[in-house]
N, C-alpha and C positions, 0 to 999 in steps of 0.2 A: 111577732114582735109587738111589744107593748108600746102604746103611744101615750106619752105624758102631755098634759095640757098645763102650761106654766104661764102664769100672769106676772107682770112685773119683771120680766126676764132681762131687762137691760142693765140692772145693777143689783148689788146686794144679795139677799138670799135667793131671789128669782134667778139671777145669773149663775150662782153656785149650783142650784138645783138643776138648771138646764145643762150646764157643763157635765155634771155627774151623771145625769140620765144619758147623754150622748156617749160619754166615755164608757158606759156600760152597755151600749149597743141598742138603746131604746130609741124610738122615734120620738120627736118633741115638736109640739106646736107651742111656740114661744111668742108671747105678746108683750107689748108695752104700749101704754096709751100715748098718743101724740099730746103735746102740750095743749091743755085746755079743751080737748075733745075725747076724754076718757071713755064715754059711752058709745061712740060711734064705731061701728065695726063689730060690736059684740055679737050680734045675730049671725053675721057671716062666719065668725069663728066657731060659734056653736053649730051652725048648719054643716060645716065641713067635718065635724066629729061624727056625724050621722050617716056619712056616705061610705060605700065600701072601698073606694079608691080616692082618698083625699089628696089635694095637691101637696107637693113637697114644700112649696113656698106659695103662700097666698099673699098677693100684693093688694093692699087696700089703700084707696085714695088715688086721685087722679095724678098726683105727682109720681107715685110709685109705678103706676101703669105706664106713664110716659117714659120713665127711665128704662123700663123693660123693653118697651117698643123701640127706643133709640139704640139699644145694645147691638142688634144686627148691623146697623150702619157703622157703628164704631169698629166692630170686629172686621168688617169688609174693608174699611180704610186702613186698619193696621195690617191686614193680610196684603193689601195691594202694595203698601209701603215696603213690606219685607218678603214679598213673593219670590224674588230671585234667590235670596238666601235660604228660604224655606225649601225650595225645589232643589237647591244645590247639595242638600244632605242625602245620605244614603239610606234614609229610613223609608 
């Protein structure tokens, strides 16, 4: 599988290229610069292109890492709230 590196993927031409590459079955590393901090993270993105098994999603920045770390707690709360219904199915 080819992996495409697309900058400016949040809108315009970059977003169209990203969608087209994904629709054709290619892997995509899509980036967009955070407001006012366009240079930060560039090295991390370049570094992952040089490894044999790059992450599917690379979270950059403390806020992104915190959201990922909070996800298991949110999933657990939802499961606890709907546990009875989930277990009542025949699946």
